[in-house]
C-alpha positions as CSV (number, residue, x, y, z in Angstrom):
1,M,32.6,-10.1,11.1
2,R,29.4,-8.5,10.4
3,D,28.6,-6.2,7.6
4,T,28.6,-2.7,8.8
5,E,27.1,-1.1,5.8
6,D,23.3,-0.3,5.8
7,P,21.3,-3.2,4.1
8,E,18.6,-2.4,1.6
9,L,16.0,-4.3,3.8
10,S,15.2,-4.5,7.5
11,V,12.7,-6.8,8.5
12,V,11.8,-5.9,12.0
13,V,9.9,-8.9,14.1
14,P,8.7,-8.1,17.3
15,M,8.5,-11.2,19.5
16,Y,7.1,-12.2,23.1
17,D,7.4,-15.7,24.5
18,E,7.7,-17.4,20.8
19,E,10.0,-20.3,21.4
20,D,7.5,-22.8,19.8
21,V,7.7,-21.1,16.5
22,L,11.2,-20.2,16.3
23,P,12.8,-23.1,14.6
24,I,10.1,-22.8,11.9
25,F,10.6,-19.1,11.5
26,F,14.1,-19.6,11.2
27,D,13.7,-22.4,8.3
28,R,11.3,-20.5,6.5
29,M,12.7,-17.0,6.5
30,H,16.4,-17.5,6.4
31,P,16.4,-19.0,2.8
32,L,13.3,-16.8,1.7
33,L,15.4,-13.7,2.4
34,D,18.6,-15.1,1.0
35,S,16.8,-15.7,-2.5
36,L,15.8,-11.9,-2.8
37,G,19.2,-11.2,-3.9
38,I,19.7,-7.9,-1.7
39,S,21.4,-7.0,1.4
40,Y,18.9,-7.4,4.6
41,E,19.0,-7.6,8.3
42,V,16.3,-9.4,10.4
43,L,15.9,-7.0,13.6
44,V,14.0,-9.3,16.1
45,V,12.9,-7.2,18.8
46,D,12.6,-9.4,22.0
47,D,9.8,-7.7,24.2
48,G,11.0,-9.0,27.5
49,S,10.0,-12.7,26.6
50,R,10.0,-15.2,29.9
51,D,10.6,-18.3,28.1
52,K,13.5,-19.5,26.0
53,T,13.0,-16.9,23.2
54,A,16.0,-14.8,24.1
55,A,18.3,-17.9,24.4
56,L,17.5,-19.4,21.0
57,L,17.7,-15.9,19.5
58,L,21.2,-15.5,20.8
59,E,22.0,-19.0,19.6
60,A,20.9,-18.5,16.1
61,V,22.9,-15.1,15.8
62,Q,25.9,-17.4,15.7
63,D,24.8,-19.1,12.6
64,W,22.7,-16.3,10.8
65,A,24.8,-13.3,10.1
66,Q,22.0,-11.0,9.0
67,L,20.0,-11.8,12.2
68,R,20.3,-8.9,14.9
69,V,18.7,-9.3,18.2
70,V,17.4,-6.5,20.2
71,R,16.2,-7.4,23.8
72,L,13.9,-4.9,25.7
73,L,14.8,-4.6,29.4
74,R,10.7,-5.5,30.2
75,N,7.7,-6.3,28.3
76,S,6.6,-3.0,26.7
77,G,3.9,-4.0,24.2
78,H,3.7,-4.9,20.5
79,Q,3.4,-1.3,19.3
80,A,6.6,-0.2,21.7
81,A,8.6,-3.2,20.2
82,Q,7.8,-1.7,16.6
83,S,9.0,1.6,17.9
84,A,12.4,0.0,19.2
85,G,12.4,-1.6,15.5
86,F,11.8,1.4,13.9
87,R,14.5,3.4,15.9
88,R,17.3,1.0,15.2
89,A,16.3,-0.4,11.5
90,R,19.2,0.5,9.1
91,G,17.3,-0.4,5.9
92,R,16.4,1.8,2.9
93,Y,13.2,-0.4,3.3
94,V,11.6,-1.6,6.3
95,V,9.2,-4.4,6.8
96,T,7.2,-5.0,9.9
97,I,5.9,-8.8,10.5
98,D,4.9,-10.9,13.3
99,A,6.8,-14.1,14.1
100,D,3.8,-16.3,14.2
101,L,4.1,-16.7,10.4
102,Q,0.3,-15.9,9.9
103,D,1.3,-13.1,7.4
104,P,3.3,-15.1,4.7
105,P,6.9,-14.0,4.5
106,E,7.0,-14.7,0.8
107,V,4.5,-11.9,0.2
108,I,7.7,-9.5,1.1
109,A,9.0,-10.0,-2.3
110,E,5.7,-8.7,-3.7
111,F,5.9,-5.6,-1.4
112,L,9.6,-5.0,-2.9
113,T,8.1,-5.2,-6.4
114,A,5.3,-3.0,-5.8
115,V,7.3,-0.4,-4.3
116,R,9.7,-0.2,-7.1
117,E,7.3,-0.2,-10.0
118,Q,4.8,2.0,-8.3
119,D,7.3,4.5,-7.0
120,V,5.4,4.6,-3.5
121,D,6.6,4.7,0.0
122,V,4.1,2.3,1.8
123,V,3.0,-0.9,0.7
124,Y,0.2,-2.3,2.8
125,G,-0.4,-6.3,3.2
126,V,-4.2,-6.5,3.2
127,R,-5.9,-9.5,3.8
128,A,-8.0,-11.0,0.9
129,D,-10.1,-13.2,3.0
130,R,-11.4,-13.4,6.6
131,S,-13.3,-16.4,6.3
132,S,-11.4,-18.2,9.1
133,D,-12.3,-15.4,11.6
134,S,-15.5,-15.4,13.7
135,W,-18.5,-13.6,12.8
136,A,-17.6,-11.5,16.1
137,K,-14.0,-10.8,15.0
138,R,-14.9,-9.8,11.5
139,T,-17.7,-7.5,12.6
140,T,-15.5,-5.8,15.2
141,A,-12.6,-5.4,12.9
142,R,-15.2,-3.8,10.3
143,L,-16.4,-1.5,12.9
144,Y,-13.0,-0.6,14.3
145,Y,-11.6,0.5,10.5
146,R,-14.7,2.5,9.8
147,L,-14.4,4.4,13.0
148,M,-10.7,5.0,12.7
149,C,-11.2,6.4,9.2
150,R,-13.7,9.0,10.4
151,L,-11.7,9.8,13.3
152,V,-8.3,10.1,11.6
153,G,-9.7,11.4,8.7
154,K,-7.8,9.6,6.2
155,D,-8.4,6.5,4.1
156,I,-7.1,3.6,6.1
157,P,-7.0,0.3,4.3
158,F,-9.2,-2.3,5.6
159,D,-8.0,-5.4,6.9
160,A,-4.5,-3.9,7.3
161,A,-2.7,-4.3,10.3
162,D,1.0,-4.3,10.9
163,F,2.3,-6.4,8.1
164,R,3.7,-3.6,5.6
165,L,6.7,-2.2,4.0
166,V,7.6,1.4,4.4
167,S,10.5,3.3,2.9
168,R,13.4,5.3,4.8
169,R,11.6,8.5,4.3
170,V,8.5,7.2,6.4
171,V,10.6,5.6,9.0
172,D,12.5,8.9,9.7
173,A,9.1,10.8,9.7
174,V,7.6,8.3,12.1
175,N,10.6,8.5,14.4
176,A,10.6,12.4,14.3
177,L,7.1,12.3,15.8
178,P,7.4,13.6,19.4
179,E,4.4,11.4,20.5
180,D,4.4,8.4,22.7
181,G,2.2,5.5,22.5
182,R,1.7,5.7,18.7
183,V,-0.2,3.2,16.8
184,F,1.5,2.3,13.7
185,R,-1.5,1.5,11.7
186,L,-3.0,4.8,12.2
187,V,0.3,6.7,12.1
188,I,1.5,5.9,8.7
189,P,-1.6,6.1,6.8
190,W,-2.1,9.7,8.5
191,L,1.3,10.9,7.3
192,G,-0.2,10.7,3.9
193,F,2.8,9.0,2.0
194,P,1.9,7.6,-1.7
195,S,0.9,4.0,-1.1
196,A,-0.2,0.9,-2.5
197,E,-1.7,-2.4,-1.4
198,V,-0.7,-6.3,-1.9
199,R,-3.5,-8.7,-1.0
200,Y,-2.9,-12.2,0.7
201,V,-4.5,-14.9,2.4
202,R,-3.6,-15.1,6.1
203,A,-2.7,-18.6,7.3
204,E,-3.1,-20.3,10.7
205,R,-0.4,-19.8,13.5
206,A,2.4,-21.6,12.6
207,A,3.1,-22.9,16.4
208,G,2.3,-21.6,19.9
209,T,-0.6,-19.5,21.2
210,T,-1.8,-16.0,20.4
211,K,-0.4,-13.3,22.7
212,Y,-3.0,-10.8,21.7
213,S,-5.6,-11.3,24.2
214,L,-9.1,-9.6,24.0
215,S,-8.0,-7.0,26.8
216,K,-4.9,-6.0,24.5
217,M,-7.1,-5.8,21.7
218,L,-9.6,-3.5,23.4
219,R,-6.6,-1.6,24.6
220,L,-5.3,-1.1,21.0
221,A,-8.8,0.2,20.0
222,F,-9.1,2.5,23.1
223,D,-5.6,4.0,22.3
224,S,-6.4,4.3,18.5
225,V,-9.4,6.4,19.6
226,T,-7.9,8.7,22.4
227,A,-4.4,9.1,20.5
228,F,-6.1,10.5,17.4
229,S,-9.2,12.2,18.1
230,A,-11.0,14.6,20.9
231,A,-14.4,13.0,19.8
232,P,-14.5,11.5,23.3
233,L,-14.3,14.7,24.9
234,R,-17.0,16.1,22.6
235,L,-19.2,13.2,23.4
236,A,-18.8,13.9,27.1
237,T,-20.0,17.4,26.5
238,W,-23.0,16.4,24.7
239,L,-23.9,13.6,27.3
240,G,-23.4,16.3,29.7
241,L,-25.9,18.6,27.7
242,L,-28.3,15.5,27.4
243,G,-27.9,14.7,31.3
244,G,-29.1,18.5,31.8
245,L,-31.8,18.4,29.5
246,M,-33.0,15.3,31.3
247,S,-32.9,16.8,34.5
248,A,-34.7,19.9,33.4
249,L,-37.5,17.5,32.0
250,F,-37.7,15.8,35.5
251,V,-37.9,19.2,37.1
252,V,-40.8,20.4,35.0
253,G,-42.5,16.9,35.3
254,A,-42.4,17.3,39.0
255,L,-43.6,20.7,39.1
256,V,-46.6,19.8,36.9
257,I,-47.7,16.9,39.2
258,K,-47.0,19.2,42.4
259,V,-49.5,21.9,40.6
260,S,-52.0,19.4,39.8
261,G,-52.2,17.9,43.2
262,H,-51.2,14.5,42.2
263,S,-47.9,14.5,43.8
264,I,-47.2,10.9,45.4
265,P,-44.1,10.1,47.2
266,G,-42.1,7.5,45.6
267,W,-38.8,6.3,44.7
268,T,-38.9,5.1,41.2
269,S,-38.4,8.6,39.5
270,T,-35.8,9.6,42.1
271,V,-33.9,6.4,41.6
272,L,-34.2,6.7,37.8
273,A,-33.1,10.2,37.6
274,V,-30.1,9.9,39.9
275,S,-28.9,6.7,38.1
276,V,-29.3,8.2,34.7
277,I,-27.5,11.3,35.4
278,G,-24.9,9.5,37.6
279,A,-24.2,7.4,34.9
280,I,-23.5,9.9,32.4
281,Q,-21.3,12.0,34.8
282,L,-19.1,9.0,35.7
283,L,-18.7,8.1,31.9
284,C,-17.6,11.7,31.2
285,L,-15.3,11.8,34.1
286,G,-13.7,8.4,32.8
287,L,-13.2,10.0,29.4
288,L,-11.5,13.0,30.8
289,G,-9.4,10.8,33.1
290,E,-8.2,9.0,30.1
291,Y,-7.0,12.2,28.5
292,V,-5.6,13.5,31.6
293,A,-3.7,10.4,32.1
294,R,-2.2,10.4,28.5
295,L,-1.1,14.3,29.3
296,F,0.3,13.1,32.8
297,Q,2.4,10.4,31.1
298,S,3.5,12.5,28.3
299,S,4.5,15.0,30.9
300,Q,6.8,12.3,32.7
301,R,8.7,12.0,29.7
302,R,9.3,8.3,30.7
303,P,10.9,6.2,27.6
304,Q,8.1,3.9,25.9
305,F,11.1,1.3,26.0
306,L,14.3,0.4,27.2
307,V,17.0,-1.6,25.3
308,G,19.0,-3.9,27.3
309,Y,21.0,-5.6,24.3
310,D,21.8,-5.1,20.9
311,S,23.6,-7.8,19.0
312,L,24.9,-5.6,16.5
313,E,26.4,-3.1,19.2
314,D,27.2,-5.7,21.7
315,Q,29.5,-8.3,19.7
316,G,31.4,-10.3,22.0
317,H,29.1,-9.5,25.0
318,Q,26.5,-12.2,25.8
319,E,23.9,-10.8,28.0
320,P,23.0,-13.4,30.9
321,V,19.4,-14.8,30.0
322,Q,17.1,-15.9,32.8
323,H,14.6,-18.8,32.1
324,R,11.3,-19.3,34.1
């Protein structure tokens, strides 16, 4: 019989096709959390995995009483999986960590020490060294965090991703937000709860391959901007004004050439004018389209994720798992 009392700590772990890393994850996480001396649950959110991740998790539930498996009906994305974890976590404190073990689970003990000694609601895991990353990744990460600081209007810890500890107050505040598609690394600093930082060195992925492709990182960056700021709309306005100014200059130039009698039929200036103005218009329409799309998706009120199975609620019922 599982313990039905709320645990002191919930460790939320989004997973997607992580069958290779799961044995290492279990071997490392289980004894570590047992050694903390507090009640806990490990809430694994399986984000519609296509491999044997779900089957391995359901087998592990039988041997690890504190392991809880929540399966989403379809792949909904990393941030949606975190949202599902926040919705279902029961702990007084909630830690979010990825399954690849690049963020060392041993730091969780430091998180707990910091939150108790410094009386804060958020403890961010901040990378102390990015030398293992390529120059391009370090540069783009630096630009991303600087841009987000300007847009959000809050001090966002540089080199802090989704490895953090939050109190129940923060979890309840995040769950109360009406917005869909939230970006946690921006939402939590925006709330303004007292926070602290714990620095650590990130390791290589324990096994398997990364599921966070370049396209997903670009999507995260774009969602971060459009979810937190109307600056792109203002940019579209300024670009429209710039296009209008350039058009006026072309008109003036054309009139001057016509009056001076040096008018020469040509296509270069025409193509240049049409190209520049057309590009600006298309960019503005694209930016407007992104915001209209967000409004449209919000008006549909479709759930961000759908839970198909929760081992805590569906004890004795084992969901059929398909392997591909």
